[in-house]
N, CA and C atoms as a LAMMPS dump frame, in Angstrom:
ITEM: TIMESTEP
0
ITEM: NUMBER OF ATOMS
327
ITEM: BOX BOUNDS ff ff ff
-5.0000000000000000e+02 5.0000000000000000e+02
-5.0000000000000000e+02 5.0000000000000000e+02
-5.0000000000000000e+02 5.0000000000000000e+02
ITEM: ATOMS id mol type element x y z
1 1 1 N 0.825 -1.198 0
2 1 2 C 0 0 0
3 1 3 C 0.866 1.259 0
4 2 1 N 1.984 1.21 0.715
5 2 2 C 2.861 2.369 0.782
6 2 3 C 3.377 2.741 -0.61
7 3 1 N 3.705 1.726 -1.418
8 3 2 C 4.205 1.972 -2.766
9 3 3 C 3.154 2.658 -3.629
10 4 1 N 1.882 2.303 -3.465
11 4 2 C 0.804 2.928 -4.23
12 4 3 C 0.646 4.403 -3.871
13 5 1 N 0.824 4.746 -2.603
14 5 2 C 0.675 6.129 -2.158
15 5 3 C 1.9 6.992 -2.435
16 6 1 N 2.977 6.359 -2.842
17 6 2 C 4.238 7.065 -3.055
18 6 3 C 4.105 8.204 -4.068
19 7 1 N 3.289 8.014 -5.093
20 7 2 C 3.151 9.005 -6.162
21 7 3 C 1.824 9.744 -6.103
22 8 1 N 1.133 9.656 -4.995
23 8 2 C -0.173 10.286 -4.866
24 8 3 C -0.12 11.805 -5.083
25 9 1 N 0.858 12.476 -4.509
26 9 2 C 0.995 13.923 -4.689
27 9 3 C 1.235 14.291 -6.138
28 10 1 N 2.067 13.509 -6.833
29 10 2 C 2.328 13.776 -8.246
30 10 3 C 1.067 13.563 -9.07
31 11 1 N 0.252 12.572 -8.67
32 11 2 C -1.018 12.317 -9.377
33 11 3 C -1.97 13.506 -9.217
34 12 1 N -1.975 14.133 -8.045
35 12 2 C -2.797 15.334 -7.84
36 12 3 C -2.356 16.457 -8.782
37 13 1 N -1.053 16.617 -8.928
38 13 2 C -0.533 17.632 -9.849
39 13 3 C -0.883 17.289 -11.298
40 14 1 N -0.814 16.01 -11.635
41 14 2 C -1.195 15.589 -12.973
42 14 3 C -2.648 15.978 -13.259
43 15 1 N -3.525 15.732 -12.309
44 15 2 C -4.941 16.091 -12.472
45 15 3 C -5.1 17.608 -12.599
46 16 1 N -4.352 18.359 -11.816
47 16 2 C -4.393 19.816 -11.922
48 16 3 C -4.04 20.262 -13.34
49 17 1 N -2.989 19.695 -13.901
50 17 2 C -2.584 20.046 -15.259
51 17 3 C -3.641 19.644 -16.278
52 18 1 N -4.224 18.474 -16.092
53 18 2 C -5.252 18.005 -17.029
54 18 3 C -6.505 18.872 -16.979
55 19 1 N -6.812 19.396 -15.804
56 19 2 C -8.033 20.193 -15.625
57 19 3 C -7.85 21.67 -15.966
58 20 1 N -6.625 22.133 -16.133
59 20 2 C -6.343 23.559 -16.371
60 20 3 C -5.507 23.727 -17.627
61 21 1 N -6.171 23.986 -18.719
62 21 2 C -5.506 24.069 -20.013
63 21 3 C -4.599 25.29 -20.138
64 22 1 N -4.804 26.291 -19.329
65 22 2 C -4.078 27.552 -19.511
66 22 3 C -2.723 27.62 -18.798
67 23 1 N -2.288 26.573 -18.149
68 23 2 C -0.994 26.594 -17.45
69 23 3 C 0.126 26.672 -18.478
70 24 1 N 0.98 27.696 -18.349
71 24 2 C 2.058 27.929 -19.308
72 24 3 C 3.451 27.839 -18.682
73 25 1 N 3.539 28.081 -17.396
74 25 2 C 4.827 28.181 -16.7
75 25 3 C 4.882 27.075 -15.65
76 26 1 N 5.806 26.12 -15.808
77 26 2 C 5.883 24.985 -14.891
78 26 3 C 7.319 24.837 -14.404
79 27 1 N 7.491 24.854 -13.088
80 27 2 C 8.813 24.679 -12.512
81 27 3 C 8.772 23.612 -11.422
82 28 1 N 9.63 22.621 -11.58
83 28 2 C 9.822 21.596 -10.562
84 28 3 C 11.251 21.643 -10.041
85 29 1 N 11.828 22.806 -10.066
86 29 2 C 13.202 23.005 -9.602
87 29 3 C 13.312 22.592 -8.132
88 30 1 N 14.297 21.756 -7.827
89 30 2 C 14.559 21.291 -6.452
90 30 3 C 13.362 20.6 -5.806
91 31 1 N 12.616 19.828 -6.566
92 31 2 C 11.419 19.204 -5.992
93 31 3 C 11.561 17.697 -5.79
94 32 1 N 12.762 17.176 -5.884
95 32 2 C 13.027 15.739 -5.738
96 32 3 C 12.282 14.915 -6.78
97 33 1 N 12.077 15.482 -7.946
98 33 2 C 11.388 14.801 -9.039
99 33 3 C 12.218 13.612 -9.5
100 34 1 N 11.597 12.441 -9.538
101 34 2 C 12.262 11.224 -9.993
102 34 3 C 11.725 10.844 -11.371
103 35 1 N 12.292 9.813 -11.954
104 35 2 C 11.862 9.367 -13.275
105 35 3 C 10.388 8.961 -13.303
106 36 1 N 9.945 8.216 -12.298
107 36 2 C 8.541 7.804 -12.257
108 36 3 C 7.612 9.006 -12.115
109 37 1 N 7.99 9.956 -11.296
110 37 2 C 7.179 11.164 -11.133
111 37 3 C 7.189 11.989 -12.422
112 38 1 N 8.327 12.018 -13.115
113 38 2 C 8.415 12.742 -14.385
114 38 3 C 7.394 12.203 -15.375
115 39 1 N 7.279 10.901 -15.463
116 39 2 C 6.314 10.279 -16.371
117 39 3 C 4.89 10.735 -16.031
118 40 1 N 4.557 10.756 -14.761
119 40 2 C 3.224 11.181 -14.317
120 40 3 C 2.974 12.64 -14.684
121 41 1 N 3.939 13.49 -14.392
122 41 2 C 3.803 14.926 -14.669
123 41 3 C 3.676 15.188 -16.166
124 42 1 N 4.543 14.581 -16.969
125 42 2 C 4.495 14.83 -18.402
126 42 3 C 3.224 14.29 -19.037
127 43 1 N 2.655 13.224 -18.47
128 43 2 C 1.347 12.745 -18.944
129 43 3 C 0.285 13.815 -18.732
130 44 1 N 0.378 14.544 -17.638
131 44 2 C -0.57 15.622 -17.363
132 44 3 C -0.339 16.846 -18.229
133 45 1 N 0.903 17.09 -18.603
134 45 2 C 1.25 18.266 -19.406
135 45 3 C 1.233 17.991 -20.906
136 46 1 N 1.025 16.764 -21.288
137 46 2 C 1.266 16.336 -22.663
138 46 3 C 0.594 17.207 -23.721
139 47 1 N -0.661 17.561 -23.533
140 47 2 C -1.356 18.343 -24.555
141 47 3 C -1.458 19.817 -24.2
142 48 1 N -0.798 20.229 -23.157
143 48 2 C -0.849 21.621 -22.733
144 48 3 C 0.099 22.476 -23.559
145 49 1 N -0.108 23.748 -23.507
146 49 2 C 0.724 24.689 -24.259
147 49 3 C 1.776 25.307 -23.343
148 50 1 N 2.583 24.47 -22.752
149 50 2 C 3.614 24.914 -21.822
150 50 3 C 4.699 25.671 -22.582
151 51 1 N 5.043 26.828 -22.051
152 51 2 C 6.097 27.635 -22.671
153 51 3 C 7.413 27.55 -21.904
154 52 1 N 7.33 27.265 -20.628
155 52 2 C 8.521 27.236 -19.771
156 52 3 C 8.449 25.992 -18.895
157 53 1 N 9.517 25.209 -18.886
158 53 2 C 9.57 23.988 -18.086
159 53 3 C 10.933 23.908 -17.429
160 54 1 N 10.949 23.91 -16.103
161 54 2 C 12.204 23.829 -15.356
162 54 3 C 12.219 22.522 -14.563
163 55 1 N 13.111 21.623 -14.952
164 55 2 C 13.277 20.342 -14.267
165 55 3 C 14.649 20.249 -13.602
166 56 1 N 15.305 21.381 -13.422
167 56 2 C 16.671 21.371 -12.896
168 56 3 C 16.717 21.02 -11.411
169 57 1 N 17.873 20.528 -11.007
170 57 2 C 18.147 20.169 -9.601
171 57 3 C 17.181 19.101 -9.086
172 58 1 N 17.059 18.023 -9.809
173 58 2 C 16.201 16.918 -9.402
174 58 3 C 16.954 15.604 -9.434
175 59 1 N 16.227 14.495 -9.369
176 59 2 C 16.842 13.172 -9.309
177 59 3 C 16.562 12.373 -10.574
178 60 1 N 16.559 13.041 -11.703
179 60 2 C 16.259 12.371 -12.96
180 60 3 C 17.462 11.586 -13.462
181 61 1 N 17.174 10.489 -14.154
182 61 2 C 18.221 9.656 -14.749
183 61 3 C 17.91 9.465 -16.233
184 62 1 N 18.718 8.667 -16.891
185 62 2 C 18.494 8.373 -18.304
186 62 3 C 17.304 7.442 -18.542
187 63 1 N 16.82 6.77 -17.516
188 63 2 C 15.812 5.723 -17.729
189 63 3 C 14.515 6.222 -18.359
190 64 1 N 14.112 7.447 -18.095
191 64 2 C 12.888 7.989 -18.684
192 64 3 C 13.157 9.19 -19.585
193 65 1 N 14.397 9.355 -19.996
194 65 2 C 14.746 10.53 -20.787
195 65 3 C 14.012 10.536 -22.126
196 66 1 N 13.691 9.356 -22.659
197 66 2 C 12.969 9.3 -23.934
198 66 3 C 11.57 9.894 -23.804
199 67 1 N 10.953 9.788 -22.618
200 67 2 C 9.632 10.394 -22.377
201 67 3 C 9.767 11.915 -22.432
202 68 1 N 10.813 12.438 -21.816
203 68 2 C 11.058 13.877 -21.854
204 68 3 C 11.322 14.333 -23.287
205 69 1 N 12.125 13.584 -24.033
206 69 2 C 12.432 13.948 -25.419
207 69 3 C 11.159 13.967 -26.267
208 70 1 N 10.314 12.982 -26.092
209 70 2 C 9.047 12.925 -26.824
210 70 3 C 8.195 14.152 -26.502
211 71 1 N 8.142 14.514 -25.221
212 71 2 C 7.394 15.698 -24.805
213 71 3 C 7.977 16.958 -25.446
214 72 1 N 9.292 17.088 -25.434
215 72 2 C 9.948 18.276 -25.991
216 72 3 C 9.688 18.412 -27.493
217 73 1 N 9.682 17.3 -28.201
218 73 2 C 9.432 17.32 -29.646
219 73 3 C 7.983 17.682 -29.945
220 74 1 N 7.047 17.12 -29.188
221 74 2 C 5.617 17.335 -29.442
222 74 3 C 5.131 18.717 -29.015
223 75 1 N 5.755 19.308 -27.999
224 75 2 C 5.285 20.584 -27.469
225 75 3 C 5.885 21.724 -28.289
226 76 1 N 5.172 22.158 -29.294
227 76 2 C 5.662 23.189 -30.196
228 76 3 C 5.599 24.6 -29.605
229 77 1 N 4.973 24.771 -28.463
230 77 2 C 4.886 26.093 -27.844
231 77 3 C 6.015 26.35 -26.851
232 78 1 N 6.774 25.32 -26.527
233 78 2 C 7.843 25.448 -25.542
234 78 3 C 8.886 26.459 -26.003
235 79 1 N 9.232 27.383 -25.122
236 79 2 C 10.239 28.39 -25.435
237 79 3 C 11.505 28.232 -24.602
238 80 1 N 11.359 27.717 -23.379
239 80 2 C 12.52 27.494 -22.512
240 80 3 C 12.343 26.203 -21.728
241 81 1 N 13.419 25.466 -21.617
242 81 2 C 13.412 24.234 -20.85
243 81 3 C 14.753 24.095 -20.149
244 82 1 N 14.713 23.773 -18.873
245 82 2 C 15.929 23.609 -18.088
246 82 3 C 15.954 22.224 -17.462
247 83 1 N 17.022 21.49 -17.688
248 83 2 C 17.185 20.191 -17.036
249 83 3 C 18.559 20.077 -16.399
250 84 1 N 19.271 21.173 -16.321
251 84 2 C 20.637 21.136 -15.8
252 84 3 C 20.691 20.713 -14.339
253 85 1 N 21.839 20.262 -13.962
254 85 2 C 22.129 19.858 -12.58
255 85 3 C 21.294 18.676 -12.097
256 86 1 N 20.9 17.817 -13.028
257 86 2 C 20.315 16.528 -12.674
258 86 3 C 21.478 15.549 -12.705
259 87 1 N 22.074 15.316 -11.579
260 87 2 C 23.366 14.656 -11.527
261 87 3 C 23.355 13.206 -11.997
262 88 1 N 22.193 12.639 -12.235
263 88 2 C 22.136 11.237 -12.637
264 88 3 C 21.895 11.068 -14.138
265 89 1 N 21.74 12.158 -14.875
266 89 2 C 21.598 12.069 -16.324
267 89 3 C 23.004 12.028 -16.924
268 90 1 N 23.255 11.015 -17.729
269 90 2 C 24.58 10.845 -18.315
270 90 3 C 24.71 11.686 -19.58
271 91 1 N 25.893 11.668 -20.152
272 91 2 C 26.117 12.412 -21.394
273 91 3 C 25.23 11.878 -22.519
274 92 1 N 24.937 10.589 -22.522
275 92 2 C 24.029 10.031 -23.537
276 92 3 C 22.62 10.599 -23.384
277 93 1 N 22.17 10.767 -22.156
278 93 2 C 20.861 11.359 -21.908
279 93 3 C 20.804 12.809 -22.364
280 94 1 N 21.86 13.547 -22.084
281 94 2 C 21.926 14.957 -22.507
282 94 3 C 21.951 15.042 -24.032
283 95 1 N 22.689 14.147 -24.687
284 95 2 C 22.721 14.131 -26.15
285 95 3 C 21.331 13.891 -26.722
286 96 1 N 20.559 13.015 -26.092
287 96 2 C 19.191 12.731 -26.559
288 96 3 C 18.314 13.97 -26.436
289 97 1 N 18.452 14.693 -25.338
290 97 2 C 17.666 15.922 -25.143
291 97 3 C 18.083 16.984 -26.155
292 98 1 N 19.37 17.168 -26.345
293 98 2 C 19.862 18.151 -27.313
294 98 3 C 19.346 17.808 -28.71
295 99 1 N 19.37 16.541 -29.049
296 99 2 C 18.862 16.108 -30.351
297 99 3 C 17.373 16.414 -30.499
298 100 1 N 16.604 16.208 -29.436
299 100 2 C 15.167 16.485 -29.466
300 100 3 C 14.903 17.977 -29.64
301 101 1 N 15.762 18.815 -29.089
302 101 2 C 15.568 20.263 -29.147
303 101 3 C 16.204 20.914 -30.383
304 102 1 N 17.054 20.184 -31.064
305 102 2 C 17.828 20.755 -32.164
306 102 3 C 16.969 21.443 -33.222
307 103 1 N 15.891 20.831 -33.612
308 103 2 C 15.044 21.389 -34.662
309 103 3 C 13.748 21.986 -34.126
310 104 1 N 13.704 22.218 -32.818
311 104 2 C 12.484 22.793 -32.226
312 104 3 C 12.298 24.216 -32.753
313 105 1 N 11.081 24.56 -33.193
314 105 2 C 10.877 25.866 -33.825
315 105 3 C 10.996 27.076 -32.9
316 106 1 N 10.836 26.895 -31.593
317 106 2 C 10.812 28.04 -30.681
318 106 3 C 12.025 28.176 -29.782
319 107 1 N 12.864 27.164 -29.716
320 107 2 C 14.019 27.215 -28.827
321 107 3 C 15.254 27.494 -29.664
322 108 1 N 15.957 28.559 -29.301
323 108 2 C 17.143 28.963 -30.049
324 108 3 C 18.323 29.037 -29.108
325 109 1 N 19.504 28.986 -29.673
326 109 2 C 20.737 29.079 -28.874
327 109 3 C 20.832 30.405 -28.176
């Protein structure tokens, strides 16, 4: 039962995102966001018009980086995204994110 309740707070946030289409600015900076929580959050944000996403200073790893890359490619309104200082993302994970953002129409160097 404890394992089921582990992501309950993230599920509440997912519902908030699903119920509020106008959310544009999302920051999870220093929120202990893990890969499993990232999946839950991005499911809630998937069809939203997010312009700013800050995932820096969390506990993300390469294991769910493809979910983030898919989100970054699909979200054409995104203007800024931060994932720096996630100490468990390897250089391969960063390369995948850079590749996903390379041809994004709104994000520039």
